[in-house]
C-alpha positions as CSV (number, residue, x, y, z in Angstrom):
1,M,71.1,53.7,99.1
2,A,67.7,55.1,100.7
3,R,67.1,58.9,99.9
4,D,68.3,59.8,103.7
5,E,71.3,58.2,103.0
6,K,71.7,59.7,99.6
7,V,71.4,63.4,101.5
8,T,73.8,62.6,104.4
9,A,76.2,61.3,101.3
10,G,75.6,64.5,99.3
11,L,76.2,66.9,102.6
12,L,79.2,65.2,103.3
13,S,80.9,65.9,100.1
14,R,80.3,69.7,100.4
15,L,82.2,70.0,103.8
16,P,85.4,71.3,103.9
17,L,88.4,69.1,104.5
18,A,88.8,70.3,107.9
19,F,85.5,69.8,109.0
20,I,85.5,66.4,107.8
21,G,88.7,65.5,109.5
22,V,87.0,66.9,112.8
23,L,84.1,64.7,112.5
24,G,86.6,61.7,111.6
25,L,88.7,61.9,114.4
26,W,85.8,62.2,116.6
27,L,84.2,59.2,115.1
28,L,88.1,57.6,115.7
29,V,88.4,58.8,119.5
30,T,85.2,57.5,120.8
31,W,86.2,54.1,118.9
32,F,89.0,54.0,120.5
33,L,88.3,55.0,124.0
34,S,84.8,52.9,124.0
35,A,87.6,49.7,122.8
36,P,88.7,47.8,126.2
37,R,92.7,48.3,126.8
38,S,94.6,46.6,129.1
39,S,98.6,47.7,130.2
40,A,101.1,45.8,129.0
41,S,101.9,44.0,132.4
42,G,98.2,42.8,132.4
43,S,97.0,44.9,135.1
44,A,93.3,46.3,135.5
45,P,92.4,48.2,132.4
46,T,92.9,52.3,132.3
47,P,89.6,53.9,133.6
48,L,88.2,55.6,130.2
49,A,88.1,59.2,129.8
50,W,84.8,59.9,128.4
51,Q,81.0,59.5,130.0
52,S,78.0,57.3,128.5
53,P,74.9,59.5,127.7
54,I,72.1,58.4,129.7
55,G,69.0,58.1,127.6
56,S,69.9,58.9,123.7
57,P,70.8,62.4,123.5
58,Q,69.5,64.0,120.2
59,L,72.0,67.3,120.0
60,S,70.3,70.1,117.6
61,I,72.2,73.6,115.7
62,A,71.4,76.3,114.1
63,K,73.5,79.3,113.2
64,R,72.2,83.0,112.3
65,V,74.4,86.5,111.3
66,D,73.2,89.8,112.4
67,N,73.9,91.1,108.9
68,D,73.2,89.4,106.0
69,A,74.5,91.5,103.6
70,P,78.0,93.2,105.2
71,T,80.0,95.5,103.4
72,V,84.3,94.7,103.5
73,D,85.8,96.4,106.8
74,D,81.8,95.6,108.9
75,L,81.8,94.4,111.9
76,I,78.9,90.9,111.7
77,E,77.9,88.4,115.0
78,Y,77.4,84.9,114.0
79,T,75.2,83.3,117.2
80,V,75.4,79.4,117.1
81,S,72.8,77.5,118.9
82,Y,72.7,74.3,119.8
83,S,70.9,72.2,122.6
84,N,69.8,68.2,123.4
85,T,66.3,67.6,122.2
86,N,65.4,64.0,123.8
87,A,64.2,64.5,126.8
88,G,65.4,62.5,129.6
89,S,68.4,62.1,128.1
90,Q,71.4,63.6,129.4
91,A,74.6,63.9,126.7
92,F,78.4,64.8,128.1
93,N,81.5,66.2,127.2
94,V,79.8,68.7,124.9
95,R,82.1,70.2,122.1
96,L,81.3,73.0,119.6
97,Y,83.8,73.2,116.7
98,D,83.1,76.5,114.7
99,F,84.6,76.6,111.3
100,L,85.6,80.7,110.7
101,P,84.8,81.4,107.1
102,A,87.8,82.7,105.0
103,G,87.9,86.3,104.3
104,V,86.9,87.1,108.0
105,Q,88.6,88.1,111.1
106,L,88.2,86.9,114.6
107,V,87.4,90.0,117.1
108,S,85.9,88.3,120.3
109,T,83.7,85.5,121.5
110,S,81.0,85.2,124.2
111,P,81.5,83.0,126.3
112,A,85.3,82.5,125.8
113,Y,86.8,80.1,123.3
114,T,88.7,76.8,124.8
115,D,91.1,76.8,121.8
116,F,91.6,78.5,118.3
117,S,93.7,77.0,115.4
118,N,93.9,76.5,111.8
119,G,90.9,79.2,111.6
120,V,88.6,76.7,114.1
121,L,87.2,77.5,117.3
122,R,86.7,75.0,120.1
123,F,84.0,76.0,122.9
124,D,83.5,73.0,125.8
125,A,80.8,71.9,127.9
126,P,80.4,69.4,130.4
127,S,77.0,68.5,129.7
128,V,73.7,69.1,127.9
129,G,70.5,68.0,128.4
130,P,66.7,68.9,127.7
131,G,66.2,71.1,131.2
132,T,69.3,72.9,129.7
133,G,67.9,74.8,126.6
134,D,69.1,76.0,123.8
135,V,73.2,77.0,124.5
136,D,74.3,80.3,122.8
137,V,77.7,80.8,122.0
138,T,78.4,84.2,120.0
139,V,81.3,85.3,117.1
140,Q,82.2,88.5,116.4
141,V,84.4,88.8,113.3
142,R,85.5,91.6,110.8
143,V,85.0,91.1,107.4
144,L,87.8,91.5,105.2
145,D,88.5,92.5,101.3
146,G,88.8,90.4,98.0
147,Y,86.1,87.9,99.0
148,T,82.2,88.0,97.9
149,E,80.6,85.5,100.1
150,L,81.1,83.8,103.7
151,V,80.9,79.9,103.8
152,N,80.4,79.2,107.4
153,Y,80.2,75.5,109.4
154,A,79.2,74.8,112.9
155,L,79.7,71.3,114.5
156,V,78.8,69.7,117.9
157,T,79.7,66.2,119.7
158,A,79.3,65.0,122.7
159,D,80.9,61.3,124.1
160,C,78.6,58.3,122.1
161,V,76.3,61.3,121.0
162,T,76.0,61.1,116.6
163,P,76.9,64.8,115.8
164,T,75.0,67.2,114.0
165,Y,76.5,70.1,111.9
166,V,75.2,74.0,110.1
167,S,76.4,75.8,107.5
168,L,75.8,79.3,106.7
169,L,76.2,81.2,103.5
170,T,76.8,85.0,103.9
171,P,76.7,87.0,100.4
172,V,79.2,90.6,101.1
173,T,77.8,93.2,99.5
174,Q,80.8,94.7,97.3
175,P,81.3,98.7,96.6
176,P,80.3,99.8,93.2
177,P,83.5,99.9,91.6
178,S,85.4,103.3,90.8
179,V,83.9,104.8,87.6
180,S,86.1,107.4,86.1
181,V,83.9,110.9,84.5
182,L,85.0,112.4,81.2
183,R,83.7,116.3,80.5
184,L,84.4,116.3,77.2
185,V,84.4,120.8,76.6
186,K,84.3,122.3,72.6
187,D,84.7,126.1,72.0
188,G,85.7,128.0,69.3
189,D,84.5,130.5,66.9
190,A,80.5,130.7,67.1
191,V,80.4,133.2,63.6
192,A,82.9,133.2,60.8
193,L,83.3,134.4,57.0
194,V,82.9,131.6,54.4
195,G,86.0,130.3,53.1
196,S,87.8,131.7,56.0
197,E,90.1,129.7,59.1
198,V,88.0,128.5,61.7
199,V,89.6,127.9,64.8
200,Y,88.5,125.0,67.8
201,T,89.8,124.0,70.8
202,L,88.1,120.9,72.3
203,S,89.0,119.7,76.1
204,C,88.9,116.5,77.9
205,E,88.5,116.0,81.6
206,N,88.5,113.3,83.9
207,S,86.4,114.5,86.4
208,S,86.6,112.1,88.7
209,S,88.2,112.4,92.2
210,D,89.7,108.8,92.4
211,A,89.0,106.7,89.5
212,P,91.3,106.9,86.9
213,A,89.9,107.1,82.8
214,E,92.3,104.0,80.7
215,A,92.4,104.0,77.2
216,V,90.9,107.6,76.2
217,S,89.8,108.1,73.0
218,V,88.3,111.3,71.6
219,V,86.4,112.1,68.0
220,D,85.6,114.8,66.5
221,V,83.3,115.0,63.4
222,L,84.0,118.0,61.0
223,P,81.1,119.7,59.3
224,A,80.6,118.8,55.9
225,G,82.2,121.4,53.8
226,M,84.8,122.1,56.1
227,T,88.5,121.1,55.6
228,L,91.1,120.5,57.8
229,V,94.0,123.1,58.3
230,G,96.1,121.8,61.6
231,A,95.3,120.6,64.8
232,S,97.6,120.2,67.8
233,P,98.1,117.6,68.6
234,W,97.8,115.7,65.3
235,P,95.2,113.2,65.1
236,N,96.1,109.1,65.5
237,V,93.7,108.2,62.8
238,I,92.3,110.4,60.1
239,A,88.9,109.4,58.0
240,S,87.4,112.5,56.7
241,P,85.0,113.7,58.2
242,M,86.1,111.9,61.1
243,L,89.3,112.4,63.2
244,Q,90.8,110.7,66.1
245,W,93.4,111.1,69.2
246,D,94.3,108.2,70.9
247,V,94.6,110.0,74.0
248,G,95.7,107.0,76.6
249,D,95.2,107.4,80.2
250,L,93.7,110.1,81.7
251,A,94.4,110.4,85.6
252,P,91.6,111.4,88.0
253,G,91.4,115.8,87.7
254,G,93.3,115.2,84.4
255,T,93.1,116.7,81.1
256,W,93.9,116.7,77.8
257,Q,93.5,119.6,74.9
258,A,93.4,119.6,71.0
259,V,93.7,122.9,68.6
260,I,91.9,122.3,65.5
261,T,91.6,124.7,62.4
262,A,89.4,124.4,59.2
263,T,88.4,125.8,56.7
264,A,85.2,127.3,56.8
265,P,82.7,126.1,54.0
266,T,82.2,128.2,50.9
267,A,78.7,128.7,51.0
268,A,76.8,130.8,53.9
269,G,74.6,128.5,56.5
270,V,75.1,126.8,59.8
271,V,77.2,124.5,60.6
272,T,77.4,122.2,63.4
273,N,80.6,120.4,65.3
274,T,80.7,116.8,67.2
275,A,83.0,115.5,69.4
276,L,83.1,112.2,71.3
277,A,84.9,111.1,73.9
278,G,84.8,107.7,75.7
279,G,86.6,104.9,77.6
280,Q,87.2,102.1,79.6
281,Q,85.2,102.2,82.7
282,A,84.0,105.6,81.7
283,A,80.8,106.6,79.9
284,M,80.8,107.9,76.3
285,T,80.0,112.0,76.3
286,Q,79.6,114.2,73.6
287,T,79.6,117.8,73.3
288,V,78.3,120.1,69.7
289,L,79.4,123.5,69.0
290,A,77.6,125.4,66.1
291,T,78.9,128.0,63.8
292,R,76.8,130.4,62.0
293,V,78.5,131.7,58.4
294,F,78.2,134.5,56.9
295,T,79.3,136.0,53.5
296,Q,79.2,139.6,55.0
297,A,79.5,140.6,58.3
298,A,81.5,142.7,61.5
299,I,82.8,139.6,63.4
300,L,84.4,141.0,66.9
301,H,86.5,138.7,69.0
302,V,88.5,139.4,72.1
303,T,90.4,137.4,74.7
304,K,91.8,138.5,78.3
305,G,95.4,136.8,79.8
306,A,98.1,137.8,82.4
307,A,101.4,137.5,82.4
308,V,101.8,135.1,85.3
309,Q,100.1,132.0,86.2
310,E,99.1,133.1,90.0
311,V,99.7,135.6,92.6
312,D,100.2,136.0,96.3
313,V,97.8,138.8,98.4
314,G,98.9,142.3,97.5
315,D,100.5,141.7,94.5
316,D,100.1,144.0,91.3
317,L,98.6,141.9,88.4
318,A,98.5,143.0,84.6
319,Y,95.8,142.0,82.7
320,T,96.2,141.9,79.1
321,I,93.2,142.6,76.6
322,Q,92.9,142.0,73.1
323,Y,90.0,142.6,70.8
324,W,89.3,142.7,66.7
325,N,87.5,142.5,63.9
326,S,87.8,139.5,61.7
327,G,84.6,140.1,59.5
328,N,84.4,142.2,56.2
329,L,82.4,144.9,57.3
330,T,83.2,147.7,60.0
331,A,81.8,147.2,63.4
332,T,80.3,151.0,64.5
333,Q,79.6,151.7,68.5
334,V,81.8,149.2,70.0
335,V,82.1,149.1,73.7
336,L,84.5,146.7,75.9
337,T,83.6,145.9,79.1
338,D,86.0,144.6,81.9
339,T,84.0,143.3,85.1
340,L,87.0,142.7,87.4
341,P,87.2,140.2,90.4
342,T,86.2,141.0,93.2
343,D,88.5,142.3,96.4
344,V,91.1,143.9,93.9
345,V,92.0,147.7,93.5
346,V,92.3,149.0,90.0
347,S,96.1,151.1,90.1
348,G,95.7,152.0,86.7
349,A,94.9,151.4,82.7
350,S,96.0,151.9,79.2
351,P,94.4,153.6,77.7
352,L,92.2,155.1,80.8
353,W,88.8,154.1,80.8
354,A,85.3,156.3,79.8
355,D,83.5,154.9,82.3
356,S,83.5,152.5,85.4
357,G,81.0,151.2,88.3
358,P,81.5,148.8,91.0
359,G,83.7,146.6,89.7
360,W,83.9,147.4,86.0
361,L,85.5,149.4,83.5
362,A,84.3,150.3,80.0
363,W,85.7,151.8,76.9
364,D,84.6,153.5,73.7
365,I,85.9,152.1,71.2
366,G,84.3,153.9,68.5
367,S,84.5,151.9,64.8
368,L,86.3,148.6,64.4
369,G,87.0,147.9,61.0
370,P,87.8,144.6,59.2
371,G,91.1,143.5,60.3
372,I,91.7,146.0,63.2
373,S,92.6,145.2,66.5
374,G,93.2,147.0,69.5
375,T,95.2,146.3,73.1
376,V,93.9,147.2,76.5
377,L,96.4,146.6,80.1
378,V,94.4,147.0,83.4
379,T,96.9,146.8,86.2
380,V,95.2,145.6,89.8
381,T,96.4,145.1,93.2
382,V,95.4,141.6,94.7
383,G,93.6,141.8,98.3
384,E,92.5,139.4,100.5
385,P,91.2,136.6,101.3
386,G,94.4,134.1,100.0
387,H,93.6,130.6,98.9
388,R,91.1,131.8,95.8
389,T,90.8,131.8,92.6
390,L,90.7,135.5,90.6
391,H,87.2,135.3,88.0
392,N,87.6,137.9,85.1
393,V,85.3,138.5,82.6
394,V,85.0,140.9,79.1
395,D,82.9,141.4,76.6
396,V,83.0,143.5,73.2
397,A,80.0,144.6,71.6
398,G,79.4,146.6,68.6
399,L,75.6,148.2,67.0
400,D,75.9,146.6,64.0
401,G,78.9,143.9,64.5
402,Y,78.9,139.6,66.0
403,Q,79.6,140.8,70.1
404,A,82.2,138.3,71.9
405,H,82.7,137.1,75.0
406,A,86.0,136.0,77.1
407,E,86.8,134.8,80.6
408,H,90.0,134.5,82.3
409,T,91.0,132.7,86.1
410,I,94.1,133.0,88.0
411,P,94.5,131.3,91.5
412,V,95.7,133.4,94.6
413,R,98.4,131.2,96.5
414,F,97.6,130.4,100.2
415,I,98.9,132.7,102.8
416,E,101.5,131.3,105.4
417,T,102.6,132.5,108.3
418,R,105.5,132.4,109.7
419,L,106.9,132.6,113.1
420,P,110.6,133.5,113.9
421,L,112.7,131.0,115.3
422,V,114.2,131.6,118.8
423,L,117.3,129.7,120.1
424,R,117.7,130.0,123.8
425,Y,121.0,128.8,125.5
426,Y,121.4,127.5,129.4
């Protein structure tokens, strides 16, 4: 087989079945129309429907697209150009077949198509010669989801003229996969006495807005010298010093939390705790928390909370502040400072504050011995606007004690305006 024949056979073997079918049909019809026929009664032959070409027409075809890397839902436009390239010739009954690729939806064509069925567009022209020039046909389509490439074929035929075809491959740019983003936070005692209990809080959040985090796993590695006392929830795997939780799936914005209680080392120094989180389609993240261990120290703590989960504009909100000394030395000149949210009005406090300023209240605690604790109650009235978050900060510090810091947030509900319903009877 000659080289040209091998190339032609190779190209034809890759054409879609519909394309080969149209080509075969054209050859069959051409043979049928050109064969002499007579009626059963012996009358004159039926006139032929085709027209004999003038000269030796040579058909040429090309196809291009206005966007060679479309994305899903893009509108793209194909342009098919065909012509007769042999001088002094004329081809008749020209038909252009455009085989739309799987993965597109037809929007419009110019000129209008003659027929459209089974994904094949047909455009008819009475004749084409060298003087006609390139005949352009445009086809606009929409790219559908689920396809990585668009394979398009076009075929041009004419009476008793060798058909010719062209193919065009257009890759579809795929959107980046949705990736969940894990955020891991570890909080807990930054200062502790030797042999005392240390409490850590481990929080894992999927901070993605649209991608779930699947098969999430959280690992906490206890520092050397620390012993696990308890955990809630209990780890799925304990391989000292490693603790592992099989969290499962976290929806976008979903959170998971564990509280870990351990015994501090019996020797003074700094211990570092490391935690890791990862999952399918989620990059691994880690966090580190250091705890200083002392044999003697005044260690201050403070918390702040409210009895409700959310408030309305105009509500009275009562905050409870608790403070204590978990060390074995007395802290002196202790001061408790409460920095209030904006747009609230203080309506009372027990005990009464010793000092105040724009947005803050302060109490002189004085000396705070080991194991001694205290409580302060602050009541405020929530002002406008609604649909916001109140952020409150409280600090406790002493002259010779390790200070503490706490924060508290509470949402203010959206203000709803309700109009009265008026019924009218006629």
